[in-house]
N, C-alpha and C positions, 0 to 999 in steps of 0.2 A: 588523411588528416582530414579534421574538422575545423573548418573558421568561421567563427561567428564575428558579424561585422557588428559593431555601437555605432552607433551616431551619437551625436552630442547628447539630443535627448534622452540615450541610453544610461548615458556615462552618467548624468543626473541621477537617472534612477536606481545606481546599483546599490541593493543592500547585503547584509549578510545573515541570516537565519542561523538562529540556536541553534536546528537540528531538521532532519526530516520528518521528525516523527521517533517514536519509540517504536511505532507497528511494522513503520519501513525497515527501519533496524531489525527488525527481527526476521521479516522475510527475508534479506537482504545476508541474515546469519545463513539461513539454511543453505546459501550456496557458498559459504567458507565453510559446510560440514559436507557437502556432497557436490558442488561444481567441479568442473575442470579446474588445472592450475595449479599454479604454486602454495599461495594463501601460507607461507612461511610465518608472517607474521600473527596469524591466528593459533599456532602452535601450541602453543599455553592455552589459551582458552579451550579449545576442540578437544583438549587430553582430558579434561572433564568429564567429557562424554563418553568416553570409553569404558567396554563392558557391559554396553547391552543398546538394542534399537531406542531411539527417540519413540515419545510419547504415542500412541494411537491417533489419538486425536489430530498431531500435525502432517499426518498423511495428506488428504484435502489439499493443504498449502505446497505441500514440498513438490506434489507433485503439477502445479503450475508452475514451476523454475522451468525455464526455458533451456532449451539448446543455442547453440550461435545463431545471433540473429537479433531481433528485438528485445527490450525490458519490457515487464510487466509490471508499472510504473503502479504498486500499492497507495502509496504517498498521495494521487491521486483520486484515491477512492477515501482516506482516513485524515485527511487532511496530514497539519503538520504541529498541530498543538501536543503541550508534551503529557495529554490527560489519554492514557487508556480508555477508558469508560467512553471519551467524547469522541474516539476518534472510531471507536467500533458503531457508535450510536451512526455517527457521520457515514460507514461502510453499510450498512441497513440501510438508510437513507440514500443511497447514493443514487442519479438517475439512470434508472435503464441502460441508455443511450451511452451514457459512458463506462457501464462495464462492459457493454456488447465492447466498446472502442477498445478497451483496455484488454479484453480477453483476445480479441483479435490480431493483436502483438505478438502474441505468443506463438513463436515457430515453432514446435511439436509437444504441445502440452501433453502429458504422461498423463493426464485424471480420467476418467470416465466420462465418456463423450459424451453418456444421458445426461450426466451433470455438467458436464459443461455447458449444453444445448439447454437446460433449465434454467440456468443461470443467464445467459444473454437474454431466456425468454422472460425475463423476471421474475421467476419462481421465489417467490417469499421463504420457501422450505434449504430451495438450495442457495440462498441467499444467507439463511441465515447459519447452515455448516459451515461454508466460509470463514464468517465472522467468527461461531465457535471454533475454528481453527487455526485461523491466527490469532485470537485469545491464548489459546493451548500454544502454540509456537511462543508468542514472547514471552509464558511465566517459566517455559523452561530455556529458553535460548537468553534471552536478554532481562526478563527483569530481575534476575538476582545480581544483576553487575550494572544496572541501569544507574545509579547512585553514580557509580565512579566514571560510566560512560560521559555521564550529564558534566560531571565536573569536566573530565577531557576536552568536551566541546565548548565549556566554556572558557575552558583555557585559550584555544584555539581561535574561539569567537574575537577573547580579547587581544589575541595579539594582531591579529587582521584589523580591529581598531586603532590600534597603536599605529598598524604601518600606512591606515588611511589617514589619521591622524595629523602624522610626522611627513609626509610624503605624496597624499593627496590619494585619488582615486586610480591615480596610473601607477604611483608604487604597490597600491594594493593588488592590480590586476596586475602586475610584474613578478611579484614573489613571493605568491599564497600558495601556488603550486608547480612550482618548479624543480624537474627538468621536464617536466610534463605536457604542463601550459606555457605557454610564451604567449606574452601582451608585444605586440608589435603594431603598435598605432595604426589606425584602427578596428584592427583584427586580433582576435583571441586567436591562438592557432594549439589543438589537441591534438593530440600523438592519437589519432585514431588510427584502425588496418584499413580504411577505408577514404576518401575522399569526398568532404563533402560540403556545400557552401550556405550559413544559415544568416540572414540580414533578419536580425531584431525590429528594425523599424520604430523605433522611438518605447517601446512597449519595456524598456528596462529588461535587468538582469536580477538574480536572487541567488549568492553565494550560498551554499546547503553543506557544510563539512558534517562526513558520515565517517562513521567508525567501520561498517560493516560494507566495506565499498574497496577492490583492489584498482590499479589503473587500466584502464582510462577514465576520468573521468565522464561523466552520463549528465547528458543534455535532456530535461522533459521538458516537455513545450502542455500546453492546457487542451486539449483535443476539443473542446467544447468552446472555450473562448480564445478566439486570435490574438485578442487586445492584451492578454493577462501576461504578464511578467515573464519569462524562460527563469526555468529555477537549472543550476549546473550546480550538482551536487560533487563532491570532489572527497579523497580519501585523506581521512587524517591518521591512520596506522597504517606508517610507508617501510618502518626501521624496525630491527631486531629491540632496542633500546626504550621505543616508545612501546612496543609489544609489551616487553618485559615490567616497568612501569601502569602499565594497565588492568594487566592480566594477573601481575603476581599477588600472594597471600598471606598476609603474617598469622598465622593461627594464635598468636597471644595478643596480638594485637584486637582482635575480635574479640578473644574472652575479654579484652580489658573493657572494652564498650559495650559486651554482652553486663559483667560488672556493674558499670555506669547507668545505664539506662534501666536496667532491667532485660530477660529475654524476649519479655511481647513486647516491649516498646523501642525495644533496637529491633523486632521486625516491622514495628510497627512503620518506625519513620524508615525503612527499605523499603516499602509497600505507600508510601507516600511520596516518594520521589516519582510515580510514577502520576500520579494526580488521583486523588480519589475522595469520594463521600464519606461518608460515616457510615454508610448501609454497609457498602462496599468494603470500608477496616475491619465491621465488625465482621463479616464474611467470611474475609481471608485470615483472619486470626482465629476464626473461631469463638470469639466469645457475644456478648449480647450487648448492643448498641450503646446503652447507657456505659458499658464498660470500656467499649473503643471509644466513646467520647472524651470519657475520665482520659485515659492515654492520649487522647487528642490534646487536651487541655495542657496536658505535663507538657508534653512535646511544645506546644506553644508557648505557653511561659518560660521555657527554656529558649527562645526563639530559635528554634529546629524546624517549626514551620508557621505557617502564614493559614489563617483559615476563613472564607469569601462565601456569602450566599451568593447562589445561583439558583433562581426561582424558588423552588421549594426545598431545596437539596444544599447540602455545607458542601465546601469542596477543600479539601486539604490539599497543598502545596509546599513542597518544601523550600525552604530558605538556604540562601549562601552559606550560612554559617552550616547550616544541618547536612548540604553536601558537602563539605569541604572537611566534617565530623570523619561523614563515612569514606572520604576517600582516603584521610589519613588511617583510617583502620582498617583499610581495607575490609569492610565488611560484608560478607553474605551469609546471612543465616537464613534470609528467605520466610517466604511467608511462615506463620503456625496452621500446618493442619492446610494445606491448598487443596483447592476446589478438583474434582472430579476432571482426569483429559478431558478436554470436550465443550467443558462447559462453559457459559457465556459469564465475563465478570460482573456485568452486570446480577442479575437476580439469583571444494576444490580438490578433485578426485585425489585421495591421495591412501595408501596400504591403513593409517590408522582413523581414518574415517569410519562412522558409526553406519550401523545399516539402518533403513528409513524406509526403503521401501518393499 
């Protein structure tokens, strides 16, 4: 059992994150396809990948999935923001020391040892290969479903907020992931296969809802900053009903959304759920930047997306209305003419799992 000790200062610093980030979800989605264990709640999603191997560009990232033992925390390298592009930029600029520490956590990587060594030594080509593989994985396993995933996580976060408002932080900690987690003040007890004691000592705790995670939850700490809050990633898809609501599709509804927005704009709305610039939107849609800007304007006027200027670029993000529309229609048209496998978006072991390696 893992016992996490919280002081009064820690309780004052408990907060709930929107997500662990789309790229961290993508990495852990590979475990749902290749890792040991039941993963029954992901069977409807996993069925979508039957009939062939995953894309070639995903293999480098898949080779970093560890066996039993410590976890490779991709979120530490990519951040928890909703933008795929920003996360990949953060990965490319992550300190070499942090990359070495995270790679050192992998008990038995299946990757080319020369590539691992190059990554640990700060080789830029090796780092770019990792970023390309992360991007390819996201496009294939998570990107087409990110709208509904984000809507699900928003609903989970809203439930946690209501629990906090009605009963305070003690009620939140006592109910957010039962029975795997039990709150016995001032200790959170988590059902781990081994015994461990963690004292937060006032740095606080972030609860991070996660789709592609099975029990038990995972406690993550900043390897370079001992004063940074600890992050407790916990699973949100734990029963068949939740899984069915998340992964079910209605082709008629999908067609109605396409009829409402048009095929290209429906695809554009799905892409914008990841957060993207006009340039990236144009590339993903295989249209000119001016055409992509026009599509974005229509979606913005319909209050389905918002647009903000970030430096010299314009960043588009989906609104709650846009998420609700995607969630209600279970839309998954995907990008029109996706980029080749391995391209950077910028310029449980079961019998039915696909072959990756």
